[in-house]
BAKOLPA-771812 format. One record per residue: residue in one letter; x, y, z of N, C-alpha, C, O, CB in turn. Coordinates in steps of 0.02 Angstrom, whole numbers, plus 50000, padded with zeros to 5 digits. Atoms other than C-alpha are relative to their C-alpha. Last residue first. Glycine has a CB too. Layout:
aXYZXYZXYZXYZXYZ...
This chain:
a500454998249945503145068849533500405000650062500125002150115499444995050008a500034992749996504475068949395499575002450059499645008050083499725003049935a499344997649980504885050649422500005007650009500355010250053500534998049949a499915001949930503035046149418500675002550026500725004950082499954992350009l500394995349961502835055949256500074998550075500085003150115499264999749979e499664993550003504255046349174499635005450040499945009950067500085002249927p499384999949961503525029849237500365006849998500615009050050500474994749975a499465002950041501785033849168500655000550039500735005250079500065003549930p499634995850047500565037949308500504996149959500724990749979500355005650037i499305002049994499305025649382500405004149949500275003649889500094992149988v499725003150060497665035249387500734998350013501105002150044499935004649938s500065007349994496795038649554500254996249938500144990249932499284998150012d500635001450033496635057349509499844992549999499384990349965500015002749928p500534996549963498005061949633499304999049971498805000250005500155007350003g500034992850008499115048749553499425003150038498984999550062499965001749927i500664998250026499365031249620499965007649998500105010950048499424996950045l500154993049993501145024949642499325001349967499214999449909500565004549968l500464997350049501345006349672499895007450014499765009350071499324996250001m500184993149984502684996849761499595002749942499705001049884500635004450012p499834998749930503064978149771499855007250022499785008550082500734998550011q499694993550000502064975049611500185001750072499735003050112499535005549969t499754999050068501554957149573500345006849993500735007849947499424999349949p500394995550042501434954349759500305000549930500904999749921499965007050031p499754993150002502294939049831499585004449955499295001949906500725000149978i499654999450064501174923749855500245007249997499855011850010499544998149938l500204995150051500684921450035500424999549938500994997249939500035006950028g500665001250027500624908350172499795004949947499195005749936499515000050054h500484995349969502104915650270499304999149971498865003149986500245007249990p499774996949938503214905550152499515005350023499265009249983500705003149990s499454995350012502154896550021500215003150066499835003150114499785005449949d499365003350011501124880550039500585004849986501135002549968499944995249943p499735003549943499594888450121500704997049990501064996150039499544994650019r499935006850025499274901449985500354995950054500904997850075500414999849932f499785005149954498684918950026500014993249967499574991549927499544999850061t500565004149981498624932149891500264994450045500834992350038499614997249938s499865007249995499834946249870499354996450015498874999350038500544998650055c499945003249934499174963049819500194992749994500044989349944499355000650038p499364998749968499534972649659500104996150064500674995450087500075007250014g499375002850023498144963849564500635001550038501044996950045500095002249935g499895004350058496604968349662500724998149988501094996550035499735003249940l499534996750045496404983449775500194995749940500414998349889500635001950037e500154993150015494834978249868500455003049946500205006249899500065004150063l500684999350024494844959249872499865007149976499515008149927499504998150055a500055003650064496724957849882499305000749971499215001149910500184992750008c499664996550055496754971350015499914996649933499754999949884500735000750016l500504997650048495444963950130500325003049938499975004549890499555005050033r500475005550016496654953150229499475002149951499214997949914499684997550062f499855003550062498004966550218499454995149979499334994249920500644996350007d500105007249988497294977650355500054996449933499634997349889499324998650034p500665003250011497974994950315500014992550015500534989350014499775001249929l499905007250008499565002050397499324996749992499024994650042500394997050060t500625003849995499595021050378500134992749984500454991049934499475002949951l500345001250063501275029450411499384995750011499314992750065500464996749950t500544995250010501755036150582499644999149934499155002749921500275007150005l500194998950070502865022250647499425004849995498965004650036499824993349965a500254993150006503555023850823499845001849928500025007249904500525005050029d499544996150043504535007550804499775007149988500055010649945500094996549934r499295001649988503784997350946500475004649963500985006749991500134992949979e499794997949932502085005950941500754999050010501105003550032499604996050053r500054992649997501825004450752500285002550067500685007150069499275002349991f499474997550044502434986350751500025007650004500555010650012499904997649927k499385001049962501304982150899500605002849961501045005949990500104992550016a500034995149946499824989850804500634999450044500905004550065499374998950043l499824993550028500334979950650500005005450053500425009950052499525001849943k499285000050009500304963950753500245006749972500765009349992500234994349955e499705000049934498534967750812500765000249996501095003850034499774993750039p499974993349970497994972750637500335000350069500675005150086499315002850005k500644997949971498444955550569500075006850032500625008850051499754994850052d500105000549928499994953650463499325002550022499015006749990500545004050035p500515004949984499954950350276499854999450074499474995050095500214993349974s499695006649990500864966750240499444995050017498874997050026500535000250058i500455005849997500314983650171500404993550007500844992149967499544999749938g499585006049997501165000350199499574993950013499214993750063500545000750055l500355005749970500145015450142500474994049997500704992249943499334998649962v499675006550004501055031950110499584994850036499384995850094500715000250028e500195003949942500245048750070500304993149990500374990949933499214999750010y500045007349999501065060949951499714997550065499785000650118500694996949988g500655002450025500765079449915499914992549999499454990049967499895002549933a499985000550072502555086049926499364997149970499314996049910500604995849978d499924993250025502295091650106500005000349924499795005249894500645003250028r500674996849995501655074050139500025007249976499565009549944499754999750072l500435003050051503285066750072499305003250002499025004849950499944992350011s499824997050064504295079150176499594997049943499425000549896500754999049985d500164992950000503355074350334500165003249933499755006949905500375003750056l500714998850010503415055750293499815007449999499395009449959499614996550054s500104995550058505285054350265499285002449993499135006349948500204996549937d499524994549995505735046950436499905005249944500055011149954500714997449998t500214995749944504145036350432500455006150006500215011750016500014996050066f500604996350022504585029750258499765004750056499575010450042499434995049981d499784995150051506345025350317499405004149975499455010149967500344996349941c499694994449965505615017350475500255005349951500205011349965500594997650044a500544996249967504455006450371500295006150036499995011550035499624995550049q500414996850052505895000950258499465004450031499365010150011499694994849954t499594994750030507074997350403499595003949949499605010149949500634997149967t499974994749950505704987550493500405005949973500205011749981500324997450066c500654996550002505364977550336499985005750051499665010950039499424995150013g500064996150063507194973050320499365004149997499375009849975500034995349941p499494994750009507424968150504499915004249936499915010449940500674996949999t499415003450023505754959050531500515005449982500315011049968499854995249938m499525001349946504454967550640500574995449979500894992450022499654997150059a499844994849952503054966850511500514997550051500534991550067499365002650036a500145001349930503114953650376500225005950044500775008450037500344993650023p500215006749980503114952350186499834999050073499404994850088500534995349983y499435003149967503104970550129499774993450031499184992750049500305004650054f500175006549973501984979550005500624996950031501164996950001499704995349945y499455004850004502104997849963499814993850039499454994150090500655003050027v500205006149966500685009449916500594995249994500794993449939499334996949968i499515005350007501275027049877499734994150040499634994650100500725002250025v499985005349950499795038749856500544994849981500544992149925499304996550007k499675005950030499805055449767500084994950056500234996650113500705001949968r499325001449977498535067249844500294994249960499914990049936500014998550077g499664993649999496985074949765500714999450026501115004150019499615005050043r500024996750065495945059749808500305007050005500165010750053499285000349972l499334997350013496505052449975500035003649933500565005949913500524994550003g499854995149948494725049450039500685003349991500825008450022499974996650066s500404994150014494305041049873500135005550052500095011450036499254998349998l499684996350054495755029249901499615006349985499905011549971500074995649937s500285001550066495035024150067500365004149948500605009649962499235001449998v499684996050052495775022650241499704998049934499604992149920500794999150000e500025002450069494775016650390500395004849955500415010849968499284999249975e500294995350047495125018850575499984996849931500244991349921500405006749998g500725000649998495395004450696499645005049955499035004649946499755000850070t500264995649947497195009650730499244999450008498955002550052500195007249985d499805002649935497914994750634499735004350058499695001950114500754999650005t499294999549984496955000550482500134997050069499674994950104500245007349997p499864998249930495274995950406500755000150012501134996749977499654995050049l499695005249958495214996250217500065002450071500235008250084500684998149972t500064997749931494135005950094500244994250043499964988750042499265002150018f500005004949946494575003649913499885003550065500025009550072500674996150001d500084997249933494345012749750500004994350050499814988750034499345004250005p500675000949972495035003749599499965003250069500445003150108499814992550005a499985004649943496605011349526499304999350028498945004350034500505002550056t500274996949940496265019349358500024994850056499754989350048499275002649988d500565003349967497415012549225499775004150060500165007550093500204992850023g500634998250033498485024749125499394996650030498834999050020500044998349928p500094992850011500135016749176499365001449959499244998149908500615003049964s499504997350046499824998449219499895007549993499355010150010499954996649931l500144993150019498904989749360500585002749958501165001649975499885004450062r499474995749975499184971049357499835007049976499675008049918500714997749975g499704995150044497794958549338500555004050033500685003250093499475004749975s499435003150034497394942549433500365005049955500885003449926499774994049959p499485002149954496304951849559500594996749966501144996849995499714995350049t500235005849963495374960249415500564997950047501135000050038499804994249952q499715006450020495894977649366499714994450041499494995450098500775000250007p499545003149952494754992349394500254993449972499914990049934499664999050068q500265005649962493974999649236500524997450048501104996950030499774994449952d500334997349941494405017049174499734994450044499434995850096499445004749980s500585003849977495675010049054499715003450062500075005150108500194992750015m500124999249929496875020148952499374996450019498894996149980499965007550019
């Protein structure tokens, strides 16, 4: 097990401690991993707000958010969109999940995040992990433990 945060080129693995992060959201508030300690956190990455597939995914999380929160989970949806577009996405689709500002994500959260590259679609490289579960102690759980959670 590693207590050290992963570098931006790394990938978080079971037993790793997720690095703390503080990111602004589309609402102007901040979300931090330390502020969510004691809760399980689902971080999912999507390529673009207001596209059909990403809208379906965000709406599915929103529809399930009450039961997820009752079970001790918080959900963060991260895309390369600017906060202004995320705010429109939230308003248009009545989203209730947290939408952090992606631009700082790669610097703060490291490996799981996409990085920008001008020659790729939407200017980004896909994330190495499209979804990440972080345990209540900020440790990435083993797959069998994540399934049981």
